N, C-alpha and C positions, 0 to 999 in steps of 0.2 A: 646891699649890706644892711644888716639889722640896725635899726635905730635904738637909741637909748630911751628905756621907758621913762615916763614923767618921774620927776623928782619925788621921793616919799612915797611911791606906789609899791616899791619892793620891800617886803617885810624883814626885819631884823630878827630872823627866826630860822630854825632848821627846816630844811625841805630839799626837794629835787627841782632842778630846772631842765627845760627842753628847748633846744634851738630847732626852728622848723625852716625848710627851704620854700621857694616860691610855689611848689606844687603842695604845700602842707606837710610833706614828709618830715618825720623827726630825724635830723642828721646828727644831733649829739645830746646826750643826758649826762647830767652831772648832779653832785649833792653837795650840800654845804651846811656847816655849823650856823652859819649867817648868810642867808641868800643874798642880803644887801651888800655885804663886803665882798662876797665872791663874785657876783655879776658886775659889779663896778670894775673888776679886772679887765672885763672884756670889751669895754667902752672907752679905749685909748686909742692912741694913734697906731695903725696897723703895724708900722715899723718897729714899735716897741714891744710887740708881741713875738713870741715863737712863730716859726714859719707855718706850722700845721694849725696852730691856733688861729692866727692870720687868716688862713684859707678858709676854715671853718666859719669865722665871723663874717667873712665876704660872701660865702655861699648861703648863709642864712638870711630870712627875711623877717623873722619874728622871734620872740622869745617868751616863754610863760613859764610858771613855777607852781608847785603844789608845796603848801606848808603843811609840816607835820610837827608831833610833840617832842621828839627828841632826835639824837643823832643815830640811834640804831633803827628807828622807823625810817629815816632818810636813806640809810643803806639798803634796807630791805625795798623800799619803793624805787631806788635806783636801779636794782638788778631787775625788777620785775619789768620797769619800762624799757630796760635795755633788751630783754628777752623778747618783749612784745614787738618793739619797733625794728631792732636790728640797726641802730644808727650806724652810718658809714664812717663817722669820725670817732666812734668809740673803741677802745681796746677790746679785743675779743679773743677767746681761745679757739684755735682752729684744730679739731681732732679729725684727721683725714682717715681714720679708721675705727671700726667698732671693736673695742676690746673684748676678748672672750673671758668669760667666767666659768668657775666650777660651780655647778648649782644643784641643790638637792630639793625636789620638789615635795615638800611636807604636806601640800594640800592634796596629793594623791593617797588613794587607800594603801597602797604600797609604795612608799617614796622611791623615788628614782633618782640617780645620780647622773649628770650629763654635763656637756659643755654648751653654754648659752651665750648669745650675743644679743645686742639690741635693748629695747626698753625692758625694765624690770617689772614683774607681776607679784601680786600678793601671794602669800603661801609658799613662797620659794625662797631657801637661804642661798646666798650668793657668797663665794669666795674668790677673791681675786681683785682687780683684773691682772690678767698675766699679758706678757708682751707677745707671746705666740701660742696658739691653740695646741700645738705638739707638745708644749711644755705641760699643759693641763692633763693631755691624753697619756703622757709617760707617767706622770704622778697619780692619775686615776688608775692606770693598769697595775701599778704597784699596790695601791690601796685596796684594789679589788680582791687581792689574794688574802687579805686580813679582814677586810669588810665586804663580804660577797653580796652587796646590795645590787638589786636590778639596774640595768642601764638601757633596756629594751623599750621601744616605743609602746604606747598603749595598745596599738593595734596588733603589734607581735605578741605582747602580754595575752592579749584575749584570744588570739589565735591558739596559743599552745595551751591556754586553760581549757579551751573547748576541745583540743585534741588529746589532752590528759598526758602528754609528755613534754619535758623540758627541752631547751634548745641546747646548743654545744656549749654555751658559757657554763651552764650548770655541770656538765660533765669535765670541763677542764677546771672546776672549782672556782671559777670566777662570779658565779651566782648562786644563791642559796635556794632558789627554785620556789619562790613564793607562788608562781603561776599554777603549780601543780601540788600545792600545800606540803612541800617537803621540809618547810620551817613553819612554826606557829607564829602567831601574832606578837606575843610578847618577846619571843627571841628575835623576831626581825626588828621590832621597835629598838632593842637593846643594840643591834647591830648599827642602825641608823643614828642612834645617840652616840655611839662610840666614834662612828665616822665624823659626826659634827663636832664632836670634843676634840677629835685630833685635828681637824682643820681649823679649829680656833686656836690651836697651838698647845693645847693640854695633851702632850705627847707622853709624858712620865707615867702617867696613870696606864694608859694602854700597853705600854712596854713592860711594866711590871706585871700587869694581869697576864700577859701572854707568857712571860716567863714562868710565872707560878703555875699557869694551866700546863705548860710544857713539862715542868719538873713533876706534877701530880700525875700526868699521863705517863711518864716514864717510870715513876714509882710503882704504878699500877700495872706495869709491863704492857702498856697500850703504846707499843713503839711506832706504830703507823701514824696514830693521832699525834704522838710527840713529834714524829718527823714533819706531819704537816703545820703543826704549830710552830716548829723550827723555821720552816720555810716562810710562814707568815712573819714571824719576827724579823727575819732578814729582810723582808720586803718593806716592812715598816721602817726599818732602821735606814734603808736606802732612801725611803722618802723624806724621812727626817733630815738626812744629808743635803737633800735639795733645798729645804727651809734653812737658809743660812742664818746662824744665831749672830746678831749684830749689836745686841744690848746686853749689859751685864746683869740686868735684872728682867724679870717676865712682865715687861711694861708695854703699853699701847701708845705709840706715837705715829705721826705721818712726818716725812722728810721732804721739804721742797727744794729742789736745786734749780738754778736758773742761769742761763748764759744768753747774752744779748748783744746786739749791734744797734745802729741807729734807726732800723726800720722793722726788726723783727726780735723775737726772743724765742728761746727754747725752755720748755719747763719739763722736769722730771719730777715724779712724786713716788716715793717709796712708801708703802704701806706696812708698817711693823707691828704685830700683834704678839703679846706674851714674848716679846723680845726676838721674834723671827720675821724675817722679810715675807709676807704671804701675798704680795702682789705689787705691781708698778703701773705707772701711766705716764704717757707723755703727751705734750700739747706744743703747738706752735702759736705764738702770740703776734698778732698783727698790730703793730704800734702806729695806729693810725692819729694818734694824738700825741702831743708833747708831754712826756711825763718823766718824773725823776725816778730813780731807781726805787726808793720807798713806795711812791705811788703806784708803780708797776708791781711790786710785791703784793701791796694791799688789794689790787684790782684781781690779781692771780688768785689769792686766798678767798676773796668774796664770790668768784665764780666757781671755785672748785667745790665750796660747800654750801652753795645756794641751793642746790638739790642734793639732799643728803646721800653721801656714797653708800655703796652696798655694805661695806664694812663698819659703817657708822663714823661718827666724829670721835676722835681719840681725846685723852686727856691734855696731849701736848702736841703742838704743830712746831716743828723747826723750820726756820725760814732763813735764807741768806742775809737778808737786811731787815731791820725794824721797820715795818709798814707804817705809813702815815695812819693816824687814828688808831693806833694799835689797842687802846683802851676799848674803843668802839667795837672793833672787830672781836676782842675777847669777850665781851658782853653779849655781842650778837651769837658767837658760837656757844658761849654758855647756855644761852637761852635755848639753842636747838638741842644741845646735848642733854640739859637738865642738870648739869653739875659744872664745876668750874673748869675751863679750858684755858691753857696758856699758849700764848704765840711768842715765841723767843728766839734768839739767834744763839746757837750752842758755842760755848767759848773755849772747852777743853774736853779731853778724855775721848771716850768711845763715840759720843754723839757728835762731836766735831769731826771726828775721822769720817763717820758714816755720812755727814753733811758733805764732806769733800768728795767722797765717792759718788753721791748723788748727783753733784754740780759736775764732776768729771763726766758722768753719763749723759747730762744735759748738753755738755760741750761737743761730745761725739756725736749725738743726735742732731746737733745744729749744724755741724759740719757736713753732715750726710744730707740734711734738708737743703742746705745752701748749694750744695753740688747738684742736687737734683732739680731745684727750682729756679736757679739763676737763668739758665737758658730759656725756661719756659717763660719767666717773667719778661725777659727780653724780647722774646719771639712775640708774646702777646702785644706788648707796647708797639713794636715794630709793625705787626700786622695791622692794628688799629691806625696807626699813623699813616701807613701807606695806603690803607683803604680810603681814608679821608682825603689823601692827595689824588688817588686815582679817579674816585667819583665826584671829587670837587665838592665835598661836603662842608658845611660851615664850622663843624666841630668833629672830633673824633667820635665815631659812633659806639659810646659806652654801652648803650642798650640797642641791640638789633632784634628785630622780630621778623620770623620768616613763615609764610603761609604756603601750604600745599593741599591738594585735593586728591581723594583716593574714592574709587567705586568700580563697580563691573557692570557695564551696560546700563548706567544709570541707576543701579540698585544700590542700596546701602551707601548713599552718597554721604561723605563726610569730609570735613576740613580740619586742618591742624595748625596751631600757632606755636612756635617754640621761640625761646628767649635766650639770647646770650647776653650777660652783663660782664663788662671788662672781659669779652672774649672768652668767657667761662660759661657752660650751660646753667641756667637758673631754672631747675625743673619745676620748683614750686610755682612758677609763673607759666608753665605750659598750660594751654587750654585746647580743647576740642569741641568741635561743633558737628551736630548732626543737621544736615541741609534739609530745609522744610519746605522751601518754595519751588524746587526744581524737580521736575518729574521725569526728565530725559537726560540724555548725555550732552550736558552743557556745561563745560567746565568754566566758561566765561561767566554764566549767570549765577553758578555755584560761588565762585571767587567773590563775585560783587556782594552776594548775600553775606558771606563770612566777614569780609572786610567791613561791610555796613554795620554789622551786629558789633563787632569789636570797636570800631571808632564812635558809634553811637553810644555805647557804654562808656567810653572814655570821657565824652562830653556830659552824660548824664550823671557820672560819679564825681565830676568836678564840683557839683552843687551840694555834695554829701558832706557830713562832718568827717574829718580826716581820720579820727579813730572808728569809724563805722566799720565793723568787721566784714560787712558784704562788699566793701570796695575791692573789686578783683581787676579791674582794668584801669587803674587810676594813673598810670604813668605812661606818657607817650614814648614811642620809639624814637631814637635819632637816626635810624635807617629802617624803613619798611621794605623788606625784600620779598619777592613772590618768585614761585618757581615756574619759569615759562619764558615767552619771548615778549615780541611787541604786543600781541593781543592781551596777555595777562598784565602787562604794564599799563596800557591803555584802561583797563577795567580799574586797576588800583589807583590810578591818577584821576579817574572819573570820581570815584568814591571819596577820594580825599578833598578834590575841589568842591564837591557837592555839599560836604560838611564843614567847609571853610577852613581847613587844615593844611592847605598846600603850602603856607609859609612857615609851617611849624615841623611838618613830618616829611623828610625827603624819601623819595619812592624809588626802587630799581627792581629790574628782573634779571634773573640768572638763567639763561638758555643752556639746556643740558647738552646739546649736540655738540657745540664747540666750545662750551664753557665761556660764553661772551655775556656781557652784562648790558643791558639797555637802559638808557636814562631818558627822562623827559626831555623833549625839545632836540634830540639829536637822532638824525636819521641812521647814522651808523653805530654800531655797537662799540662799547669799551673793551678792548682786549688787554686784560691784565696778564703779565708774563706768567708762564706756565709754573715756573718754580717760585713764584712770590708767595709769601705767608699770608698776603691779603687775599688771594685767589682761594689758597688752603682754607682760610678762615669762613669764605663764602661757600665753598663746596661742603664744609663741615656742618654749617647750619642748615643748608639746603638738604643734605642727606639726613640729617636729625629730624627734619619736618617731613620728609618722606616717610621715614621709619615710624613717626608717631602717628602719622595720618593712616598708613597701611595696617598698623597695629590695631587700631580702633576700628577701622573697616572690617578686619577679619574677626574682631569680637563680635560685632554687629550680625555679620552673616553667620557665624557659628550659632549665635544665639537663636537666630531666625530659622536656621535649618534643624535646631534640636528642640523646637517646640513640638508640644503634643496636643492632642485633644483634650486633655485635662487642664491647659492653660486657660486663664481668664475666667474661672468658674467662680461667680460670687461664693464667697464663704469657704472656698477650698484652697486654702493657704498652703505653703509649703510643707508645715508639719502634718496637717492632714492628708495631703496629697502622698507624701513619703509613708504615712501609716496605711492608707489605702493600697498603694502599690506593694507594700509588705504583706498585707493581709491576703490580698487576691492574687499577687504574683506578678502581674504585668498590665500593661495598658490594654493589650488584647483581652485579658481576662476582665477588666473592667468594662469593656465594650460589650462582653457577652454576658455580664452580670445583669440579672433581672432586676426589675424595680423593688421586688419583694426581698431578694438577697442584700440590697443595698439598704433598704429601710431595717434589715435585721441587725445591722451594725449599731449597737447600742450608742457609741460614741461619735456617730456621724448625724447631725441634725437632720430632720425629715426635709426641710426646704433644700439643704445642700444636696442631699441624695436626689431630690426631683430635678434639682439644676443640672446635675451630673446627666441624668438620663434624657432630658431636653437637649443638652449639648451633643451627647452621643447619637441619639436616635431621633432628635427633632422633637418639637412640641406634640 
């Protein structure tokens, strides 16, 4: 349990504080207007603290703090530390899906409209997020009838440009054909601007212009063009209907709805721009610390806007309860936006009704989440507890590491390490090893090398600073599992004993033939019941280790089999190699090329040309 710092050592100033466990991991990050007053609340009788807070203080071994100038800086520092360390006792938003956006690639020569997920990049305008990709595609399909910008990939665009004829989308009037110059630059840029303006919510101007163009075409007896404009107008109006008007004025605001129980909460955010809902997003909050509802709302708002959303920060954020330190939150958001941002609870009218709709959506999502996850939570807990009992472990194995080897007749020997934390894959902790000291078919020697490298790194990194970004093997497993039988178990046990970790790291081996578990000091294997969740957990981590190892082995083998005579030539990097093959046609042509023809390439240095000749034909 953490000890109280000496009296007078904690400053009476704003800042962020961090609790660390015995391994040096940050397990909780907080902020305070006064560090001295806030930290004094943690050094009372554990029985007087909320249960989760008492659990955190009991697990902690030390506390440290960083002093800043004001409350806004403390808020920003708290988020950056939470993002860096991912403390187990901090509230965090869990988004189990990547929400799709409607994106327009303004950095392209001919901008393209497309559906995008994942990390945002510069030069692209994003609209959304949307709950489902099909919702974007339906909207985009309607908009292309009015704003026929290209949606094809760069490769397809270049192919049709080279062929000199457009694709099918041009013929069905869903593309203006920039690949074959069917539209000029100014007209295309105007199309893109109109599309962006429409997606921003400025629909009135677009509808008015289409109506005027349709009347003009009809007056000029251009009935076919008038009919096409009529169809485009109909498509635009359908797209407008999909953007529900929810505010009585063309204003920008975000509406946050929240439904919670003792352990989790569901959050829904509706993004309203120019009075219309243009996107929505949902999260599940893991309430790993004891918080009041205002504290929970403050944490949600902080994490929602710490990385600026694609639609930017609006003038107003509507929340279900007034968050703690609301003035600090408003000052922080105002600094991010560059103008005043209000955070408030709607009391009446359309905004109150909209907030109730968002909260109702959060409640429905929370119900679906609990139905989906309740069995999963329970089964994971049962699996870990039954595994602890079956293998006679000192504690439930919250971190399991499994190792496997892969090779073909001793070539491309690799090892894998996969990690389960709380019975869920922790893919950021996966590691793969290229075996260096084994030159033949010897799984025992290869396993010994891999385990020695992993556990030696564990011991070496314990002496490094906790915040060292190079720490990759810092945490010991509560169960080290190897794929195999008694032989693999003996190897793992020998490595653990030689490094003095036998009292700290339990070892087991899972034999594939009968799914039996071998433990040190037992002549007979442990047979876990076939239908038990503990055995299913072991099988899952074993199969994942096998998949990870064989994937790496195949990568190495494919790379080795696709090497050419042009590899490893000094001065001939990927760019020069690609240009050489493009100009000469193939590796065979490079082999046949004379020294004079290579020297005639003005962009190829003389030394590199000579090195190519020596590699192909010898010195």
